[in-house]
N, C-alpha and C positions, 0 to 999 in steps of 0.2 A: 235141483237143490232140495227136492222133497226128501230124498233119502238122508241127506245130511241133516235136514230139519228133524226128521224122525229120530235119528240117532241122538241129537242134542236133547230132544224131549224125553227120550228114554232115560238119559243120564240125569236130567232134571227131576224126573219122577222118583228117582231113588234118593234124592236129596231133600225134597220137600213135597208135601201132599198138595198136588194141583188137580184141578178138573180139566178134562179135555172134551170138547164137544165138536162133532163134525156134522155138517149138513148133508149126510149120506154120500160123502165123497172121501177119497183117500185109499180106495181099494188098490191092491198090488203095490202099496207103498207104506201104509201106516199100521200094518198088521203087527210088527214088533212092538209098537207103542200100545196097541190094544192089549197084547199079551202081558206087557209089563204093568199096565195100569189097572187091569181088571175092571171092576165096577166103576172106577173113576174115569173110564173112557166111555162116552155116551154118544150114540148115534141119534141125533135130534131129528133126523129125517129131512125131507125137502121142505124146510120151514125155517128159513134163516131169521125172519123177524121174531118168531117165537124163541128161537135158539138164543138170540142176543138178549132178549128180555129175561129169559131164564138165567142166562149167565150173569146178568146184572143183579138179579135176585140172589143168586148164590154168593156173588161178590159182596153184597150188602151184609152178609153174615160172616164175612172174613175169608171166603175162599178166593184163591187166584184162579181165574178161569181162562182157558185158551179155546178160542173158537176157530173153526177151519172151514173154508170152502173155496171155490173158484173165485178169483178176485172180484168181478162185478157183483157176485152174489153175496159177498161178505161185507162190502162197503156200500153198494148201491141199493140193493133190495131192502136191507134193514136200516137205511140211513136214519130214519126217525128214531128208531130204538137206540141206535148208537148215540145220537145227539142227546135225546131226552133221558134215556134210562142209564146210559153209561157215563157219558162225558159231563153232563150237568151235575152228576153226583160224584164225579171223580172216582169211579169204581175201578178196581184192579181187574179189568177184562182186556185180554189180548185178542186181536183180530188177525188171523193168518190168511193171507190172500195168495192163492197159487195162480201162476200164469200172468204176472203183471205185464203191462204194456200190450204189445201185439202178440203175446205169447201163445194164445190159442188160435193164431193164424186163420185158416180157412173157415173156422167156425163163426167168424164174422164179428161185427161190432158189439153184438149182445154179450159176447164172451171176452171182449177186450177191456182193458183197464188203462186208459190213457189220460185220465184226469183224477186218479184215485188218491194219491198222496197229497195233491193240492186240496182236494175236498176234505180229507181227514185232518190236515194241518190247520184248517179253518176252524176246527172244533176246539173247545176248551180242554186243556190238560193233555192233549194227544201228542204223542211222539211217533213219527213214522221211521221205520227202519227198512233200508233198501240194500240188501247184500249184493255185492258185485260178483262174489265167488262162493262156491260151496263151503270153502274153509271159513267163511265169515259166520256161518250159522251157529257154531258152538259158542263163540264169544257173544254174538248178538242175543241168542236165547238167554244166556246167563245175564246179560245186561237188562234185558226186558224183565226177567224173573225178579231181579233185584229192585226194580222200579215199581212202586205200588200204584202207579197211575195207568190210564189207558194207553195201549200201544197198538200200532198197526205194522204188520210185517209183510212186505211184498216179496214173494218168491218168484224166481225166474229160472233160466237155464244157465248153468255155469259154462262160460266160454273161455276159461283161462287157457292160454297157450301151454302146450305140453312142456314140462320141464321148467316152467317159470316159477321163481322163488318169490313168494309174497312177503312183505314185511308183516310184523304182528298187527292184528286188527286194531284199528282206531277209527273214529268217525271220519277223520281226514287222513289220507295216506298219499304220499308221493310215490308213483310207480315207475316213472321213466323221466329222465332229464331231456331237455330240448331247449332250443333258442328262439322258436317262433311264438313266444307268448306262453301263457298258462291255460291249459284246457282242463276243466273240472268235469268229470263224468259221473253220472248217477246211474247205478245199476249195471247189469251184465254186459251192456255195450262195451264196457271197459276192456273185456277180454279180446274181442275182435280188433279193437283199436290198438291194443298193445301189440298184437301179432303183426299188424300192418305197419305201425310206427317203428317198431324195433328194427326193421330192415332199412330204415332211412338214417342218414347221418344226423347227429344232434342239430346241426345247422339247418336241417330241412324238416324239422318236426317240432311240435310244441312240447312243453313239459306237461306230463300227464299226472293229474291227481284224481283220486276217486273219493267221492263223498257218499256216506252211507246212512246218515241220520239227519232228519229234518223235524221241525223247521230250522232254517239258518238264523243264527243270532250273530250280530257283528263280532262279539267278543270271542266266538268259537273258531274263527278263521285263523289258522296258524300264521304266526309272524313270518315264517319262511315263505309261505305262499304269497302273502301280501308283498314281501320284499321282491319276489320274482315278478309279480304283476307290475310293480313300480318300475323295475329295471327294464322289462321288455316292452312295457306300454301296450300290451295286448292281452285280452282276456276272453276266453271262450267257455261256453257251457254246452254239454251234450246230455240229453235225457230223452227217454222214450215216454214222454208225457207232454201234454199240451202246454203252450206257453203260459196261459192264464193260471196263476196259482202254483206254477212250477218252480223248480230250484233256480232257474235262470232269473226270474223276477226276484226271488228271495235274495240271491247273491248280489244282484245289481243294487237293490235297496241297501243291503248291508255295506257294500263298498262305498256308496254315497255317504252313508252315516259316518264312515271312517275317513272320508276325504281322499279315498284312493280312486282316481278317475283315469282309467286307461284310455289311450287315444283310440284304440280299436276294441270293439266289443261285438261278439256274435253269439247268438243263442240258437243252437241246433235242437229242434224239438219236433214232436209229432204234430201233424197238421190235420189229421183225420183220414179221409178217404178221397184223395185227389182225383182218382180215375173212376170212382164209384164201384170199384171191384175189390174182391177179397182174395188174399193169397196167403202164402207162408209169412212167418215173422220177418224173414229176410226180404221178402217182396215188399212188405209195408215199410221196412226201414229204408230200402232203396228208393221207393216212391216218395218218401218224405225227406230224402237226402240226409238221413241220420245213420247211414251205414258208414263203416270206417273209411272206405275209399272216397266217398263224397265229402266227408268232414275234413279229412286231411288235405284233399285237393283244394277245398274252399279256403282253408286256413293258409295254405301256401300261396294261393292267389291273392288273398287279402293282405297278407303281411308283406308281399313283394310289390304291391301296388304303389 
């Protein structure tokens, strides 16, 4: 998704004067943005805490500032600066995190981000954006740029099946029909899930929705989604994020507020490092049973019980 993000930022930089700061990352990807922005593209070095504080200072005098690094280095390392310098003042600073979830694979837990948007959504004024596909980046960047509040953008790897036609971007989108309940997916996992579920008959798969903006507020859930949850009596959530603070908890809370109480509820989420080993992103998904095959098999087993 980095290339799509770069293209979206190049387009944005021609429309409004923004600052872009990178923590000495983005090589072989962000060069077009550097060329387009000139002196407004700043390499802040391996100093993310300082970078976020400088971004907050620039935002305090009216700049919109985009900061970029590997996911745990943009939300974890400078957490105090994000909380105190950006969010408490409601400054227009955007945090762009590359490699969400288990995206950095064998580089291990220090480079993984499996609690990131839960942490960010706990802060005041913050909105988290989790694109599922590369095509989401242009509309998401435009939405973030139009919002004068803090924002967190989690980038991953686009896994959209070849030839799949996506609906226009929206925070909630229905991607595939199905009869085994409603499955809401956060992030790029949606691509592999679509590829696997599309080969099944509607009677043997869940209806698949993708959610791309957090936190969840009860009033933002589409009526059509709520109607299908009521009709099927089954609701599932899949995310490459731990349960605590994740979309599953947000959605369960929102449904209770609305009085929508499905008979079956399952939350497929990251559980950490069950074997104590590191591997590829696909290895961690399979180990945590958040890969497409495991999710679809468990849904089929649960709904037929």
